[in-house]
C-alpha positions as CSV (number, residue, x, y, z in Angstrom):
1,M,15.1,-28.7,-3.6
2,A,17.7,-27.2,-5.9
3,S,21.3,-26.4,-4.7
4,T,21.7,-23.5,-2.3
5,A,24.8,-22.6,-4.4
6,L,22.5,-21.9,-7.3
7,F,20.4,-19.8,-5.0
8,D,23.5,-17.8,-4.1
9,D,24.3,-17.3,-7.7
10,R,20.8,-16.0,-8.5
11,R,20.9,-13.7,-5.4
12,R,24.2,-12.2,-6.5
13,A,22.8,-11.6,-10.0
14,V,19.8,-9.8,-8.6
15,M,22.1,-7.8,-6.3
16,I,24.3,-6.7,-9.3
17,A,21.2,-5.8,-11.3
18,A,19.9,-3.6,-8.4
19,A,23.4,-2.0,-8.2
20,R,23.4,-1.2,-11.9
21,R,20.0,0.4,-11.6
22,W,21.3,2.5,-8.8
23,R,24.3,3.5,-10.8
24,D,22.4,4.3,-14.0
25,Q,19.5,6.0,-12.3
26,P,20.5,7.3,-8.8
27,P,17.6,8.1,-6.4
28,A,15.6,11.1,-7.6
29,T,15.4,14.0,-5.2
30,A,12.1,15.3,-6.4
31,P,9.8,16.4,-3.5
32,V,6.5,14.7,-2.8
33,T,3.9,16.3,-5.0
34,P,0.7,17.8,-3.7
35,S,-1.2,15.1,-5.5
36,Q,0.8,12.3,-3.9
37,Q,0.5,13.9,-0.4
38,A,-3.3,14.4,-0.8
39,R,-3.8,10.9,-2.0
40,F,-1.8,9.4,0.8
41,E,-3.6,11.5,3.5
42,T,-7.1,10.8,2.2
43,R,-6.3,7.1,2.1
44,R,-4.8,7.1,5.6
45,A,-7.9,9.0,6.9
46,N,-10.2,6.3,5.5
47,L,-8.1,3.5,7.1
48,E,-8.1,5.3,10.5
49,R,-11.9,5.5,10.1
50,A,-11.9,1.7,9.5
51,G,-10.0,1.2,12.7
52,E,-12.7,3.2,14.6
53,L,-15.5,1.2,13.0
54,K,-13.7,-2.1,13.9
55,L,-13.5,-1.1,17.6
56,A,-17.2,-0.2,17.5
57,G,-18.0,-3.6,15.9
58,R,-19.3,-1.9,12.8
59,L,-16.7,-2.8,10.1
60,P,-17.9,-5.3,7.5
61,V,-15.8,-8.5,7.6
62,F,-14.9,-8.3,3.9
63,I,-13.2,-5.0,4.5
64,E,-11.5,-6.1,7.7
65,R,-10.0,-9.1,5.9
66,K,-8.5,-7.0,3.2
67,I,-6.8,-4.8,5.7
68,G,-5.5,-7.8,7.7
69,P,-4.4,-8.5,11.2
70,T,-2.6,-5.2,11.7
71,L,-5.7,-3.1,11.5
72,G,-5.5,-2.8,15.3
73,W,-2.5,-0.5,14.8
74,F,-4.9,2.4,14.5
75,A,-6.1,1.9,18.1
76,T,-3.3,-0.1,19.8
77,A,0.5,0.1,20.4
78,P,2.7,-0.5,17.4
79,S,4.5,-3.4,19.2
80,E,1.2,-5.4,19.2
81,A,0.7,-4.6,15.5
82,A,4.3,-5.7,14.8
83,R,3.6,-9.0,16.6
84,A,0.4,-9.6,14.5
85,A,2.2,-8.6,11.3
86,G,5.0,-11.1,12.1
87,R,2.9,-14.2,12.6
88,P,2.4,-14.9,8.8
89,V,6.1,-14.3,8.1
90,A,8.2,-17.5,7.7
91,R,11.8,-18.4,7.1
92,I,12.3,-20.6,4.1
93,V,13.9,-23.9,5.1
94,A,15.7,-26.6,3.1
95,N,13.8,-29.5,4.6
96,I,10.6,-30.3,6.4
97,D,11.8,-33.3,8.6
98,P,10.6,-32.4,12.1
99,K,13.5,-34.5,13.5
100,V,16.1,-32.3,11.8
101,D,17.0,-28.7,12.6
102,P,16.3,-27.1,9.2
103,A,18.8,-24.8,7.4
104,A,17.1,-21.6,6.5
105,F,18.1,-19.5,3.5
106,A,15.3,-16.9,2.8
107,T,12.1,-15.4,4.0
108,G,8.5,-15.5,2.8
109,F,5.0,-14.5,4.0
110,L,1.4,-15.6,3.6
111,V,-0.6,-13.3,1.4
112,S,-3.8,-15.4,1.5
113,P,-4.9,-18.3,3.7
114,N,-2.8,-20.8,1.7
115,V,-0.4,-18.9,-0.6
116,L,3.1,-17.7,0.3
117,L,5.0,-14.9,-1.4
118,T,8.8,-14.8,-1.7
119,N,11.4,-14.0,-4.4
120,W,12.0,-15.5,-7.8
121,H,15.6,-15.9,-7.0
122,V,14.6,-18.0,-4.0
123,F,12.3,-20.3,-6.1
124,P,12.7,-19.8,-9.8
125,D,10.7,-22.9,-10.8
126,A,8.5,-25.6,-9.2
127,T,11.4,-28.0,-9.0
128,S,13.4,-25.7,-6.7
129,V,10.4,-25.7,-4.3
130,R,10.2,-29.5,-3.8
131,G,11.3,-30.6,-0.4
132,A,11.4,-27.0,1.0
133,G,9.2,-25.7,3.8
134,A,8.0,-22.6,5.5
135,N,9.0,-22.4,9.2
136,F,6.7,-19.9,11.1
137,L,7.1,-18.6,14.7
138,H,10.8,-19.1,14.9
139,D,10.9,-16.2,17.5
140,Q,13.2,-15.1,20.2
141,G,11.6,-15.5,23.6
142,E,12.6,-15.4,27.3
143,N,13.7,-19.0,27.1
144,G,15.6,-18.8,23.8
145,V,14.5,-19.2,20.2
146,A,11.4,-21.2,19.6
147,R,11.7,-24.0,17.1
148,G,8.6,-22.9,15.3
149,V,6.2,-24.8,13.1
150,T,7.1,-26.0,9.6
151,F,4.6,-26.5,6.7
152,A,5.4,-28.1,3.4
153,L,5.2,-26.0,0.3
154,D,2.9,-27.4,-2.5
155,P,4.0,-26.2,-6.0
156,D,1.6,-28.8,-7.5
157,A,-1.4,-26.8,-6.1
158,L,-0.1,-23.4,-7.2
159,F,3.2,-22.0,-8.3
160,H,4.1,-18.9,-10.3
161,A,7.5,-17.0,-10.6
162,D,8.3,-13.7,-12.3
163,E,12.0,-13.1,-13.0
164,T,11.5,-9.5,-14.0
165,L,9.9,-8.4,-10.7
166,D,11.8,-11.1,-8.7
167,F,8.7,-12.6,-7.0
168,A,7.2,-16.1,-6.7
169,I,4.0,-17.4,-5.1
170,V,3.5,-21.0,-4.0
171,A,0.8,-22.8,-2.2
172,V,1.3,-24.0,1.4
173,K,-0.1,-27.3,2.8
174,P,-2.9,-26.5,5.3
175,A,-1.4,-28.7,8.0
176,A,2.1,-28.8,9.4
177,T,4.3,-31.9,9.4
178,T,3.6,-32.1,13.1
179,G,-0.2,-31.6,12.8
180,E,-0.7,-27.9,13.5
181,L,-3.0,-26.0,11.2
182,L,-1.9,-23.1,9.0
183,A,-5.1,-21.0,9.3
184,P,-4.5,-19.5,12.8
185,L,-1.3,-17.8,11.5
186,D,-3.5,-15.5,9.4
187,F,-1.9,-13.7,6.4
188,L,-0.7,-10.3,5.3
189,A,-3.3,-8.7,3.0
190,I,-1.7,-7.0,-0.1
191,N,-3.4,-4.6,-2.4
192,G,-2.7,-2.5,-5.5
193,S,-2.7,1.0,-4.0
194,V,0.3,3.1,-4.9
195,A,-0.4,5.5,-2.0
196,K,0.6,3.4,1.1
197,I,3.9,5.3,1.7
198,L,5.8,8.4,0.7
199,P,9.6,9.0,0.3
200,G,11.1,10.1,3.6
201,M,8.8,7.9,5.7
202,A,9.8,4.9,7.7
203,L,9.9,1.5,5.9
204,R,10.0,-1.4,8.3
205,I,10.9,-5.0,7.6
206,I,10.2,-8.3,9.4
207,E,12.9,-10.8,8.5
208,Y,14.9,-13.8,9.4
209,P,18.5,-12.6,8.9
210,D,21.2,-15.2,8.5
211,G,18.4,-17.9,9.0
212,G,18.2,-16.9,12.6
213,A,15.3,-15.7,14.8
214,K,12.7,-13.3,13.5
215,R,13.9,-9.7,13.6
216,Y,11.9,-6.4,13.4
217,A,13.9,-3.8,11.5
218,T,12.3,-0.5,12.6
219,E,15.2,1.9,13.0
220,N,17.4,3.6,10.3
221,C,14.7,2.6,7.9
222,R,13.9,5.6,5.6
223,L,12.2,5.1,2.2
224,L,14.4,6.9,-0.4
225,E,12.5,6.6,-3.6
226,L,9.3,5.2,-5.2
227,R,10.1,4.1,-8.8
228,D,7.8,3.7,-11.8
229,D,9.5,0.5,-12.9
230,G,8.1,-1.6,-10.0
231,F,10.9,-1.1,-7.5
232,L,11.6,1.2,-4.5
233,R,14.7,2.0,-2.5
234,Y,15.3,2.3,1.2
235,E,17.9,2.4,4.0
236,T,16.4,-0.3,6.3
237,D,19.0,-2.7,7.7
238,T,18.9,-6.3,6.2
239,A,21.2,-9.3,6.0
240,E,21.6,-12.5,4.1
241,G,18.5,-14.5,4.6
242,S,16.2,-11.4,4.3
243,S,15.3,-12.1,0.7
244,G,11.5,-12.4,0.4
245,S,10.8,-10.3,3.6
246,P,7.7,-8.1,3.7
247,C,8.4,-4.3,3.9
248,F,5.8,-2.2,5.8
249,S,4.7,1.4,6.1
250,D,4.4,2.9,9.6
251,A,0.8,1.6,9.6
252,W,2.1,-2.0,9.1
253,E,0.7,-2.2,5.6
254,V,2.7,-4.3,3.2
255,C,4.2,-2.0,0.6
256,A,7.1,-4.0,-0.8
257,L,8.8,-7.3,-1.1
258,H,12.5,-7.0,-0.1
259,H,14.7,-8.6,-2.8
260,A,18.3,-7.2,-2.9
261,S,20.8,-5.1,-1.1
262,I,22.7,-2.6,-3.2
263,P,26.5,-2.7,-3.1
264,R,28.8,0.1,-4.1
265,M,30.3,-0.6,-7.5
266,H,33.2,0.7,-9.5
267,G,32.5,-0.2,-13.1
268,D,31.4,-3.8,-13.0
269,D,33.2,-4.6,-9.7
270,V,31.5,-4.8,-6.3
271,L,33.5,-3.0,-3.6
272,N,34.3,-3.9,0.0
273,R,34.2,-1.2,2.6
274,D,38.0,-0.9,2.5
275,G,37.9,-0.2,-1.2
276,S,39.0,-3.6,-2.4
277,V,37.2,-5.6,-5.0
278,W,34.8,-8.2,-3.6
279,T,34.9,-11.6,-5.3
280,P,32.3,-14.4,-5.0
281,G,33.2,-16.7,-2.1
282,Q,34.1,-13.8,0.2
283,P,31.8,-13.0,3.1
284,D,29.0,-10.6,2.3
285,D,29.5,-8.7,5.5
286,G,32.6,-6.9,4.1
287,I,30.7,-5.4,1.2
288,D,30.1,-1.6,1.2
289,W,26.3,-1.7,1.2
290,I,24.7,1.6,0.3
291,A,21.0,0.9,0.2
292,N,18.3,-1.8,-0.3
293,E,15.9,-2.4,-3.1
294,G,12.4,-3.9,-2.9
295,V,9.6,-4.8,-5.3
296,R,6.5,-2.6,-5.0
297,I,3.6,-4.7,-3.9
298,S,1.4,-2.6,-6.3
299,A,3.5,-4.0,-9.1
300,V,3.2,-7.5,-7.8
301,V,-0.6,-7.2,-7.6
302,K,-0.7,-5.9,-11.2
303,A,1.5,-8.8,-12.5
304,L,-0.6,-11.4,-10.6
305,G,-3.7,-10.1,-12.4
306,A,-2.2,-11.3,-15.7
307,V,-1.4,-14.8,-14.5
308,R,-3.3,-17.7,-16.1
309,A,-3.7,-20.6,-13.7
310,A,-3.0,-24.1,-15.2
311,T,-5.4,-26.1,-13.1
312,P,-8.8,-25.6,-11.3
313,T,-7.0,-25.8,-7.9
314,A,-4.5,-23.2,-8.9
315,Q,-7.3,-21.0,-10.3
316,R,-9.2,-21.2,-7.1
317,L,-6.2,-20.3,-5.0
318,L,-5.2,-17.4,-7.3
319,A,-8.8,-16.1,-7.4
320,E,-9.0,-16.1,-3.6
321,L,-5.7,-14.2,-3.5
322,L,-6.8,-11.6,-6.1
323,A,-10.2,-11.1,-4.5
324,G,-8.5,-9.5,-1.5
325,T,-6.2,-7.1,-3.4
326,I,-8.7,-4.3,-4.0
327,D,-7.6,-1.4,-1.8
328,P,-9.6,-1.5,1.5
329,A,-9.5,2.3,1.7
330,D,-11.6,2.3,-1.5
331,D,-14.0,-0.1,0.2
332,V,-14.3,2.2,3.2
333,A,-14.9,5.2,0.9
334,T,-17.6,3.2,-1.0
335,L,-19.1,2.2,2.3
336,A,-19.6,5.9,3.2
337,A,-20.9,6.7,-0.2
338,R,-23.6,4.1,0.1
339,G,-24.4,4.9,3.6
340,E,-23.0,2.9,6.5
341,A,-26.5,1.7,7.6
342,E,-27.1,0.1,4.2
343,A,-23.9,-1.8,4.3
344,M,-24.3,-2.8,8.0
345,P,-27.9,-3.7,8.6
346,G,-29.3,-3.3,12.1
347,M,-27.5,-0.1,13.0
348,G,-30.7,1.8,13.1
349,R,-29.8,4.3,10.4
350,R,-31.5,4.9,7.0
351,P,-29.3,5.6,4.0
352,S,-29.7,9.1,2.7
353,P,-30.7,9.6,-0.9
354,A,-27.2,10.9,-1.7
355,T,-25.3,8.0,-0.3
356,A,-27.6,5.2,-1.2
357,G,-27.9,6.1,-4.9
358,T,-30.6,7.9,-6.9
359,T,-33.6,5.9,-8.0
360,M,-35.0,6.6,-11.4
361,N,-37.9,4.6,-12.9
362,G,-36.9,1.5,-11.0
363,V,-33.2,1.7,-11.9
364,T,-30.8,2.5,-9.1
365,M,-27.6,4.3,-10.1
366,T,-24.7,4.0,-7.6
367,F,-21.5,5.9,-8.2
368,T,-18.4,4.9,-6.3
369,G,-14.9,6.1,-5.9
370,P,-13.5,9.4,-4.6
371,V,-15.2,12.6,-5.7
372,A,-12.8,15.1,-4.2
373,I,-9.2,15.3,-3.1
374,H,-8.4,18.2,-0.8
375,V,-5.0,19.9,-0.7
376,G,-4.0,22.4,2.1
377,G,-2.3,22.9,5.3
378,G,-2.2,20.0,7.7
379,A,-3.8,16.6,7.1
380,A,-6.5,16.3,4.5
381,P,-10.0,15.9,5.9
382,S,-11.3,12.4,5.8
383,L,-13.3,11.5,2.7
384,L,-15.8,9.9,5.0
385,V,-16.4,13.2,6.7
386,N,-16.7,15.0,3.3
387,L,-19.3,12.5,2.1
388,A,-21.2,12.5,5.4
389,A,-21.5,16.3,5.1
390,S,-22.7,15.9,1.6
391,A,-25.3,13.4,2.8
392,V,-26.6,15.9,5.4
393,T,-26.9,18.5,2.7
394,A,-28.6,16.1,0.4
395,A,-31.4,15.4,2.8
396,A,-32.8,18.8,1.9
397,P,-34.3,19.3,-1.5
398,E,-31.5,19.2,-4.1
399,K,-31.0,21.1,-7.3
400,S,-30.9,19.2,-10.5
401,L,-27.9,18.9,-12.8
402,R,-27.2,22.2,-14.6
403,F,-26.1,21.9,-18.2
404,D,-24.2,24.4,-20.2
405,P,-26.8,25.8,-22.6
406,D,-24.1,26.9,-25.2
407,Y,-23.7,23.8,-27.4
408,D,-21.8,25.8,-30.1
409,H,-18.6,26.4,-28.1
410,R,-17.9,23.2,-26.2
411,E,-14.2,22.6,-26.8
412,G,-14.3,18.8,-27.1
413,Y,-11.5,16.3,-26.9
414,D,-7.9,17.6,-27.2
415,P,-5.5,15.2,-29.0
416,D,-2.5,17.1,-27.6
417,F,-3.7,17.0,-24.0
418,L,-0.7,15.0,-22.8
419,E,1.6,17.7,-24.1
420,G,5.3,17.5,-24.8
421,G,4.8,16.7,-28.4
422,I,2.7,13.5,-27.6
423,T,-0.5,13.2,-29.6
424,V,-3.4,10.8,-29.1
425,P,-5.6,11.1,-32.2
426,L,-9.3,10.4,-32.4
427,P,-10.3,7.0,-33.5
428,R,-11.7,6.5,-37.0
429,I,-14.4,4.1,-38.4
430,A,-13.6,1.2,-40.7
431,T,-14.9,1.7,-44.2
432,E,-17.3,-1.2,-44.0
433,R,-19.1,0.3,-41.0
434,E,-19.2,3.9,-42.0
435,G,-22.8,3.5,-43.2
436,E,-24.0,2.9,-39.7
437,M,-22.8,6.3,-38.4
438,Y,-24.8,9.4,-37.8
439,R,-23.9,11.9,-40.6
440,E,-24.6,15.4,-41.7
441,D,-23.8,16.5,-45.3
442,G,-22.2,13.1,-45.9
443,Q,-19.7,13.5,-43.0
444,I,-19.6,11.5,-39.8
445,V,-20.6,13.9,-37.0
446,V,-18.2,14.2,-34.0
447,L,-20.0,15.8,-31.1
448,P,-17.8,17.9,-28.8
449,Y,-18.6,18.1,-25.0
450,H,-16.6,19.5,-22.1
451,H,-13.3,17.5,-22.1
452,F,-14.6,14.7,-24.5
453,S,-16.0,14.0,-27.9
454,L,-18.0,11.1,-29.4
455,A,-19.5,9.7,-32.6
456,M,-22.9,8.1,-32.8
457,N,-23.9,4.8,-34.4
458,A,-27.2,5.9,-35.9
459,A,-28.3,2.3,-36.6
460,R,-27.9,1.3,-33.0
461,R,-28.7,4.7,-31.4
462,M,-25.6,4.5,-29.2
463,Q,-22.2,5.9,-29.4
464,M,-19.6,4.1,-31.5
465,W,-16.7,5.7,-29.7
466,S,-15.8,8.4,-27.2
467,A,-12.5,10.1,-26.5
468,A,-12.0,11.9,-23.1
469,N,-9.2,14.0,-21.5
470,V,-8.9,13.0,-17.9
471,D,-7.0,15.0,-15.3
472,Y,-6.8,13.9,-11.6
473,D,-4.7,16.9,-10.5
474,P,-6.2,17.7,-7.1
475,G,-6.0,21.4,-7.9
476,K,-8.6,20.9,-10.7
477,R,-11.0,18.9,-8.5
478,T,-11.9,21.3,-5.8
479,V,-15.7,20.8,-6.1
480,S,-16.9,18.5,-3.4
481,G,-19.9,16.2,-3.2
482,R,-22.9,15.2,-5.2
483,A,-24.9,17.9,-3.5
484,F,-23.0,20.5,-5.4
485,F,-23.8,19.0,-8.8
486,G,-27.4,18.2,-8.0
487,T,-29.8,15.3,-8.7
488,D,-28.9,13.1,-11.6
489,R,-30.8,14.0,-14.7
490,W,-30.3,12.5,-18.2
491,I,-31.2,14.5,-21.3
492,G,-31.0,14.3,-25.0
493,D,-28.4,16.1,-27.1
494,P,-30.3,18.8,-29.1
495,R,-27.7,18.8,-31.9
496,I,-28.9,15.4,-33.3
497,P,-32.5,14.1,-33.7
498,A,-34.0,12.3,-30.7
499,K,-34.7,9.2,-32.8
500,F,-30.9,8.5,-32.9
501,Q,-30.6,8.4,-29.1
502,L,-31.7,5.6,-26.8
503,A,-33.7,7.0,-23.9
504,D,-35.6,5.8,-20.8
505,A,-38.7,4.7,-22.7
506,D,-36.6,2.6,-25.1
507,V,-34.8,0.4,-22.6
508,Y,-33.7,2.0,-19.3
509,G,-37.1,2.4,-17.7
510,P,-38.7,-1.0,-18.3
511,A,-35.6,-3.1,-18.0
512,G,-35.4,-3.5,-14.3
513,Q,-31.8,-4.7,-14.0
514,I,-30.3,-2.4,-16.7
515,D,-28.3,0.6,-15.6
516,R,-27.7,3.8,-17.5
517,G,-24.1,3.0,-18.1
518,H,-21.7,5.9,-18.6
519,I,-19.1,5.4,-21.2
520,V,-17.3,8.6,-20.3
521,R,-17.3,8.2,-16.5
522,R,-18.6,11.3,-14.7
523,E,-15.8,11.0,-12.0
524,D,-13.2,11.1,-14.8
525,N,-14.8,14.1,-16.5
526,A,-15.6,16.2,-13.4
527,W,-12.5,18.5,-13.4
528,G,-11.8,22.0,-14.4
529,A,-10.1,25.3,-13.7
530,T,-13.3,26.7,-12.1
531,P,-16.3,25.3,-10.3
532,T,-18.5,26.1,-13.2
533,E,-16.3,24.3,-15.7
534,T,-16.3,21.3,-13.4
535,E,-20.0,21.4,-13.0
536,F,-20.7,21.6,-16.7
537,A,-18.2,18.8,-17.4
538,N,-19.9,16.6,-14.9
539,S,-23.3,17.3,-16.4
540,D,-22.2,16.6,-20.0
541,T,-21.7,12.9,-19.1
542,F,-25.4,12.7,-18.5
543,H,-26.4,13.0,-22.2
544,W,-28.1,10.0,-23.7
545,T,-25.3,10.0,-26.3
546,N,-23.0,8.9,-23.5
547,C,-25.3,6.2,-22.2
548,T,-25.4,2.5,-23.0
549,P,-27.4,-0.4,-21.5
550,Q,-25.2,-2.1,-18.8
551,H,-26.4,-4.8,-16.4
552,A,-26.2,-3.4,-12.9
553,A,-24.1,-6.4,-11.8
554,F,-21.6,-5.4,-14.5
555,N,-21.8,-1.6,-14.2
556,R,-21.5,-1.0,-10.5
557,A,-18.3,-1.4,-8.5
558,Q,-20.4,-2.8,-5.6
559,P,-23.3,-4.6,-7.4
560,G,-25.3,-5.6,-4.3
561,R,-26.7,-8.8,-2.7
562,Q,-29.3,-9.3,-5.4
563,W,-26.6,-10.5,-7.8
564,P,-24.6,-13.0,-5.8
565,G,-21.1,-13.6,-7.0
566,A,-21.1,-10.7,-9.5
567,A,-17.9,-8.8,-9.6
568,G,-19.1,-5.4,-10.9
569,L,-16.5,-5.7,-13.6
570,W,-16.9,-2.4,-15.5
571,G,-17.4,-0.3,-12.3
572,G,-14.5,-2.0,-10.6
573,F,-12.3,-1.5,-13.6
574,E,-13.1,2.2,-13.8
575,N,-12.1,2.6,-10.2
576,H,-8.9,0.7,-11.0
577,I,-8.1,3.2,-13.8
578,Q,-8.8,6.1,-11.5
579,R,-6.4,4.8,-8.8
580,N,-3.7,4.2,-11.3
581,L,-4.1,7.7,-12.9
582,Q,-3.5,9.3,-9.5
583,S,0.3,8.9,-9.7
584,N,3.1,11.3,-10.7
585,D,1.4,12.4,-14.0
586,A,-2.4,12.5,-13.3
587,R,-3.5,12.9,-16.9
588,A,-4.6,10.4,-19.5
589,C,-6.6,10.2,-22.7
590,I,-9.3,7.5,-22.5
591,L,-10.9,6.1,-25.6
592,A,-13.9,3.9,-25.0
593,G,-17.2,2.5,-26.4
594,P,-19.5,-0.5,-26.7
595,V,-18.7,-3.4,-29.1
596,L,-21.8,-3.1,-31.3
597,A,-21.8,-6.5,-32.8
598,T,-24.3,-7.8,-35.4
599,D,-25.1,-10.8,-33.2
600,D,-25.9,-8.8,-30.0
601,P,-29.1,-10.0,-28.3
602,S,-32.3,-8.0,-28.8
603,E,-35.3,-7.2,-26.7
604,D,-38.5,-5.3,-27.4
605,F,-39.0,-3.0,-24.4
606,G,-42.2,-1.5,-25.7
607,T,-41.0,0.9,-28.4
608,G,-39.5,-1.7,-30.8
609,P,-36.5,-4.1,-30.7
610,V,-33.3,-2.8,-29.0
611,Q,-30.0,-4.6,-29.4
612,Y,-27.9,-4.2,-26.3
613,P,-24.1,-4.8,-26.3
614,L,-22.5,-7.5,-24.3
615,T,-18.9,-6.3,-24.5
616,F,-17.2,-2.9,-23.9
617,W,-13.8,-1.6,-24.9
618,K,-11.5,0.9,-23.3
619,V,-8.1,2.2,-24.3
620,V,-6.0,4.2,-21.7
621,A,-3.3,6.3,-23.3
622,V,-0.6,7.8,-20.9
623,A,2.8,9.5,-21.2
624,V,5.5,7.7,-19.3
625,E,9.2,8.4,-18.6
626,E,11.4,5.6,-20.0
627,A,15.2,5.4,-19.5
628,G,16.9,6.4,-22.7
629,N,13.7,7.4,-24.5
630,G,12.4,10.3,-22.4
631,R,8.6,10.8,-22.3
632,V,6.8,8.4,-24.6
633,L,3.2,7.3,-25.3
634,R,2.0,4.0,-24.0
635,T,-1.5,2.6,-24.6
636,Y,-3.4,-0.2,-22.8
637,G,-6.4,-1.7,-24.5
638,F,-9.1,-3.8,-22.7
639,L,-12.2,-5.8,-23.6
640,L,-14.7,-6.5,-20.8
641,S,-17.9,-8.5,-21.2
642,Q,-21.2,-8.4,-19.4
643,K,-22.4,-11.6,-21.0
644,D,-21.9,-13.7,-17.9
645,V,-24.1,-11.5,-15.7
646,V,-26.7,-11.1,-18.4
647,D,-26.8,-14.9,-18.9
648,R,-27.1,-15.4,-15.1
649,F,-29.5,-12.7,-14.1
650,G,-31.2,-11.6,-17.3
651,V,-32.3,-8.1,-18.2
652,E,-35.7,-8.6,-16.5
653,F,-37.9,-7.2,-19.3
654,A,-41.3,-5.9,-18.1
655,P,-42.1,-8.5,-15.3
656,G,-19.5,-7.5,-12.5
657,E,-7.9,-7.6,-10.9
658,Y,-7.9,-6.4,-14.7
659,A,-4.8,-7.0,-16.5
660,R,-6.3,-10.4,-17.5
661,Y,-8.7,-8.5,-19.8
662,Q,-6.0,-6.6,-21.7
663,V,-5.9,-7.3,-25.4
664,P,-4.0,-5.7,-28.4
665,L,-5.6,-2.6,-29.9
666,T,-5.8,-4.5,-33.2
667,E,-8.2,-7.0,-31.6
668,I,-10.4,-4.2,-30.4
669,G,-10.4,-2.8,-33.9
670,E,-11.4,-6.1,-35.4
671,R,-14.2,-6.5,-33.0
672,T,-15.6,-2.9,-33.2
673,G,-14.8,-1.5,-36.6
674,I,-12.8,1.2,-34.9
675,V,-9.5,2.3,-36.5
676,F,-6.8,3.4,-34.1
677,D,-4.0,5.8,-35.3
678,D,-0.6,4.3,-35.8
679,L,0.7,6.4,-32.9
680,L,-1.6,4.5,-30.6
681,L,-0.7,1.1,-32.1
682,R,3.0,1.7,-31.8
683,G,2.5,2.5,-28.1
684,D,0.4,-0.6,-27.4
685,T,1.8,-2.4,-24.4
686,A,-0.1,-5.6,-25.4
687,S,1.2,-5.9,-28.9
688,S,3.7,-8.6,-29.7
């Protein structure tokens, strides 16, 4: 492997960069917001429920694996959880010869059965990995320090390093140099949730300081700050050799990758505790350390989603890793929404209509994701409890969706919704496609609804685009449960002729695997200052104008066993957006629509040929704080295709990580005939 002197140089460079971030942007003292607190408590309640289900033998294996070996923390002593969390943590050693006592210089940990996570400054490239190993179980015991078991690292199978976020992943050989197997060590599951921990809470570290025995840093370990640039800061004690250590919440969930200690600086000089200037070559233990900095695991997961593997083996290992990064708390919430008996056969329970989905003309609609966040004194009630209560209520006859009868005064989409002088204009239509649009008096009609607007493609009888204002402020989402809204009911918009709106008879009824796919998602739109506003906003998403044919295996976050291997791409992506919006600023403008291509496939479902789209687009516009620029607009454009599931499963006429789908807004425009305002193009995070 590469010289450890070069490693020291990289480590010092990362240390200086962390110190400059501290100097330029000291830890913020802003209190935890009600939204952050509610999000954290709801998530924690779901994970506690998962622990109870595990003890009862009723937790599905796929959820248990995503939570990892420390799930027992919810029912056993923290020391046992710490032991389980420590097994997948290894010290990085310079050689793998079993006859030589290896020199250790960093830490890493397994994040899937065969992939280890550490720092970029530990392994900046594949060459630096060669010859190095991962030494597990180097633990202090009654009879001294165990030698541990060493496994060779395998950069030829998988390697990726990210200098900006200072992380690297590398494959690990399945068998040790002495014959032991890697699998029994298990791994630490990681996920993209941003709600694992809050400032002021304990942040624990499992590390190999100075290359010695494993240490559990559980005291003097307060989280100082969660940053939006992918880092966080904390007071937990660390030492040289701790680079690449996992940082845990009090529930032993991995929430950060330790990468640097922050020294006190004067100008560009690092200071010792006695006030003198530290120089390279001097011992580190004399430095005046003021804090530590880690890389947020949510940022690592997001970055991994954009990685393109170079070989089939690397792709398989990366896909296996990414498959486990969906937040298990979301899985538990979905489990409750679907009904636990449906997800766990043989438990003697029948799913209620509200949790199993609403069946309409042979098409099952399943909506997933949180529907309410509660803020108030004490801990927030478990989402599982809320949904269970809704299910009991739903067992009785339900009301139907209630629509606002006043179509003349719907406010529609607000371009200035993000405030602060930031504007997100409506999209326009390219000249060559204007003839396809629904018009009145020669003008393209823009239909306003509660919180969103859309324009219809008359030739295809589907919307061309929609634009929605989304607010996940818990104070505006006080309505709880599907029982409040009532049974799903789709209706036509009376403001335009029915012949320009696809309805049940045209496609959704006879096409057995086609869902009524919302473009403006009901969970995104169901907010308001009053329960009535929230109810009407929810109902407005059930107009045929907001509906497009989507294969169930593409539309639903949890497609079901009848579509094996389908990822539920659109539904999963919508849940991903929802989770990411629930951060410091819970508002966004979301522009979306189908790609209505001339070569889309066509089927005659009994009322004439219907072309159905294979690809859908979505643009998320948010206001973010940037150092030196203040609050600025940033846009994220995505194209997602259902072609794969349609090809595999058909539409059944009459007898589903996300950054990898990000594309420039200009590409969406070329594919759709949509023209985005220059303000959105300038804020595009995918543009070159």
